[in-house]
N, C-alpha and C positions, 0 to 999 in steps of 0.2 A: 476510910470507907471506899468501897469499890465504886468506880465511876459508872453511873447508871443513867438511863434515859430519864429526861425530865418527866415524861408521861408516867413513869413508874414512881418517881419521887413525889409526884403530886399527891398520890394516895398514901405515901409513907410519912410525909412531913406535915406539920401544921402550916397554915397559910403564910405565917411570918417567916418560918424557916425556908419554905419553898421560894418565897420572894427573895430572900437573902442568897440562896443558892443560885437562882437565876441571875442576880446582879453580879455575883462572883464569876459566873461563867461568861457573861457578856463583857465584863470590864476587867478581867484579870490579866496578869502579865502574859499568859499564854493564849489569850483570846484574840480572835480575828473577826472583825465585822466586815461584811462584804459590800454594803450599800445596794444589795439586790433584795427586793421585797417580793413576798408572795402572800396570797390570801390563804387563810386557814381553810381546811377541807375536812368535812365530817359527814358521815352517813349520806354520801352521794351529792352533797351540796357545799358550795362555798359558805364560809361563815363571815361575819362582819369584821373579824379581826384581820390585821395585816402584820406580817412579821418580817424583820430583816434577817436574812440568812447569816448565821455565824457558826464558828467552830472553835474548839479548844485543842491546842496542840498537846494532847495527852501523851503519856509514856508509850502506850500501845500504838498510837498514831505515828509518833516519831520512830519507833522501832520498825514499823511497816515501811515507812518512807526510806529508811536506811536499807532495809531488806530488798526493796525494789531496785535501789541504786546498785547494790552489790550484785544482784541477779543480772542486771543489765551489763555490768562489767564482765561477769562470767560468760554471758552469751557472746559478747564481742570476742573474748579470748578463745572460746570454743570454735566460733565461726572462722577465726584466723587459722585454725588447724585443718580446715577442710581443703581438699584438693580444689584448685581454682575452677575446674570445669563443673563442679557440683554445687558451687555456691548459688548461682542463679537458679538452677532447677529446684534447689532446696527452698529458696524463698518463694518460688512459684507454688510449691506444694503447700506452704503456709497460707498463701493467698487463697487457694482453693478451699482449704479447711475453714479459713476465716469467713469467706464469702458464703459458704454453705451454712455455717453457724448463724451468720447474720440473717440469712433468709429463713432459717428454721425458727429463730426467735420471733420473727414477724409473721410466721405462717405462710411464707412464700415458697411454693414448691420449686425445687431445683435439684439436679443431680450433679455429682462431681464431674461426670462426663460432660455435661452441658457447660459447666464452668471452665473445665480444661479446654474445651473447644473455643469458648469465648476468649480465654487467655491467649490461645494461639492466634486467634483472629486479630486482636488488638495490636499484636506485635508485628503484623504484616505492614509493609509500606502503604498499601492501598486496602485498608481494612473495610470489609463489607459490614453492614449493620447486622448484628446478631444479638439475640437475647442475652442480657447480663454483661455485655461488653463494657457498658459504662461503669458497672460495679467493679469488675476486675481491673479495668484500666485505672480507676481511681486508687485502688489498693496497690497496683503496680508502681505507681508514682506517689505513694503516700508521703514520702519524705520530701517531695517537691511542692506540696501544697503550701502556699504562703499563709502567714498569719492573717486572720480576718480583720480587715481595716474598715470595710464598708458594709452597710446593710445588704447591698446587692450580692456580696460574697456568699451569703447563706443561700440565696436563690441559685447562684451559680453552682454551688455544691450539689444542690438538689437536682438541677438540670443535668449535671454530669453523671450523677450517681444513680438516681432512681426514676427520673421523669418518664423514661420509656417503659417502665414496668407498672406505672400507676394507671388504674382504670379511669376512663374519661370523666365519670361523675365525681371522682376524688381529686381531680387536678385543681391547682390553685385558681380561684375565681376573682382574686383581688389584683391590685397592680403588681405585687410581687408574691403575696402570700394569700392565705384564705381570708374570706370576708365573714363567713358564717361561723356558727357555734360548732364546737367539736367536743365529744365526750368519749372517754375510754371506759369500756365495760369489760369485766372479767367473766362475763357470761351470766352473772346474777345481779351484780350491783355496779353502779358507776363508781369508778375508782379515781377518776381525774377529769377535770374540765379545763380545757386550754384557755389561754388569755383571750378575752372577749372579742375585740375588734382588730382590724388590720392596723389601725392607728396605734393601738396599745401594743400590738405585736412588734411594730417598728420601733416604738420607744423602748420596749423591753430588750430587744436585740441590740439597740444602741447602748443600753446599760451593760449588756453582756460583753460587747466589744471593749468598752471602757475597763471592765473588770479584768478581762484577759490580759490587758496591758499593765495591770497593777502589780509591779514587781515586789511590793511589800509583802505579798502572799507567796509562800513557797510554791514552786511550779506544779508539783504533782497535785497538791491540794487545789490549786487554782483551776487546773484543767478538769478535775473531777467535779468541782462545784459548777463550773461552766457547763459540763455535760448535764448535770441535774437541771440547771436553770433553763437550758435549751429545751429539754423534755417538758419542763413545766410550761414554758411558753407555747409549745406545740404549734409552730407556725404554719404547718401544712395539715391537710386532712389525712394524708397517708404518707409514709416514708420518713417520719420523724425519728423513729428508733434507729434506722439504718444511717441516716445522715448525722444523727447525734453521736453515735458510736464512732463514726469516721471522723467527726469533728475532733473528739478527744484524741483519737488515734493520730491525727495529723500533728497535733502538738506533742504527743508522746514521742513520735518518731524523730522530732528535732531535739527533744530534751534527752531522751534515752538513745534508742536506735530503732530501726524499722522492724526488727524481729519482735521486740517487746510490744510495739504498737500494733502489729498485725494480729496478735493473738488475743486481743481484748474481747472481741465478740465470741471467740471460741471458748474462753474462760467463762464468760457470762452464760453461754449456752449450757455449760456443765452444771450450773446452779441458778437457773432462771428465777426460782422462787425467792432466793435471797436477794437477787438483783431487783426484782419488782417490789418486794417488801421494803427494801432500803429506800427506793424512790418514793413509795407511798407514805412511809412513816413521817417524812419531813414536814408535810403540810398538816399533820394532825395537830390541832391547836395546843394541846398540852405539851408538845415538844418545843413550842415557841420559836420555830424556825432553826433549831440547832441541826447542823449537818455533820457533827463529829462522828456519829456512828455510821452514817452513810459513807463518809470518807474511809473509815476503817473497813467496811464491807467492800468498797471498790478497790482499795489497795490490796486487800486479801485476794480478790478475784484476779487482779493484775499479776500479783506475785505467783498465784497458782498457775496462771497461763505461762509465765516465765519459767517456772519449774518444769512444766511439761516440755518446753523446748530444751531446757538444759538436760533433762533426763534422756530425751530422744537423742540429742547430740552426743552425750557421754556414751550411751550404749552403742550408737552407730560408730563412734570413733574406736571403741574397743573391738568391734567386728572388723573394722577397716585394718586394724593392726594385725589381726589374724590373717586377713587376706594378703597383706604385705609379706608376712612370714611365709605363706604358701607360695607366693610368687618368687621367693628366693631359692626355691628348690632347683637342683641341678637339671631336672627334666626340661626346664625352660631355656637352658643355654642354647643359643642358636635360633631361638624363636622369639626374638625381641618384639616384633610387631604383634604377634599373637598374644604374647604376655601382656603388653601394654593395653591392647584392645580388650582382652578379658578382664583385666584390672579395672578398666573404666566401666565396663558393663556391670561387674560385681558391685562397684562403688555406687553406681546409680541405683541398683537394686537395694542396697543397704540404706541409702539416705532418702530415696524418693518413694519407691514402692516395690514390693516383691513381684516377680514375674513381669517386670517392666519391659515393654516392647521397644526396641531401638531400631531405627532405620540406619542405613549406611550413611546418610547425611548426618544423623545424630552423632555417629561414631567419628565421622570426619571432624565435626565440631569439637568433640571431646579430646581427640588425640592429635589433631593437626597433621594427620597422615593422608596420603593421596587415596583416591577411590580404588586404584589398582592394588595398592598394598593392603587396604582393608578387605577387599574381595578375596585376595589370596589368604589372608589371615583367617577370615571367617570360614572359608572352605576347610581350613585345617581344624578350627574349633568345632565345626559341625562333624567332621570325620572322627574327632576324638570324643565326641559326645558331650561337649560342654554346652553348646548352644544348638538351637534348631531353627530352621527357616520357617517363619509363620506367614510371610507375605512376599509375593514376587514384585508387586507394584503398589507402593514402593517396596524395594527389597528390605525386609525387616526381620529381626531375629529376637529370640527370647532364650533365657537360660533354661537348660533342661531341668526337669524336676529333680530335686535332691542335691544338686551341686552346691548351692549356697550353704545348706546345712552341713554337708560333708566338709567344705572348706573351713568354715568358721568353727567347727567342732573338732578339727584335726589338731 
């Protein structure tokens, strides 16, 4: 029989058979009990029942787990083939995409330009405060976030990530978290009610920390269950989605690599309805606290995000090979500096964005050549029609229209 949701089997089976199936799922060889408890939720209200979250390591779930691990290995292999000077800018591109998707999921208005400016700002020695700097800074160092050991760590993540973006009336009013009631509404009905009091929030987060350290549970499953339970607790009035996705991202970055971790919100944003439905189904009483299908959905989203990175890298590396072949032509003999500089500009356009504007300082960073050599080479490239000057202060250039297509299609 196909593995189906308990809520569906409830209507297919007689009561005795349903109870037997539930017992098998909770106590079988492939079953995992989490010691994390939730209240049932139905028709906009909590029910009187309480359920322990559990899952079954089904064939589909195991296959997805292996798929994610293989994808991660492939991403690492592809990243190793990138020219050194493009690795950091490529990661920055993913950060901007991820931060933008995270904001879109939460209905927070931001533009990629704002996020790019915030990313530039946080990398300065004396960064000035700018909107979204906390968000992009946390993503920039996602693989440096330590495991959560104390209740205070959840508040620290909130303060670093979103505190500056939260309206005054939605800021925490308790010692660390919210004191009041919070409901999630989809515009028509209440879909979730957070844990009731700050005391209960603190106790639930303590249970979450304990679970995150339970190595008897496979890492990917553990991190995704933790993500759900954090969203179930809903410790803040606002910002729970963003902090919750970064929470799981920080663990993924240590277990897999930072590229897989950074794409989680981007993947969720491509299929928000599946994400929210997977979260909401767990507390439906007839599902009895089973998170197996939620885990399947989350790993599918994670794998889809990984595949988007893999596809992007594979196509970009094929384009790069065309560029390298073009640069071997006899016409470049005696123009080593111009050749290397054009190569770096083309590479940035391939991996980061088309029509990317580069300053002389950028090119110095990419090529380790002096300003004098770069200025001479850029004058030659302008004269030959490869690039055009778009700004004098700072001196910046852009590929001329059509050159990228001409080179990679030759």
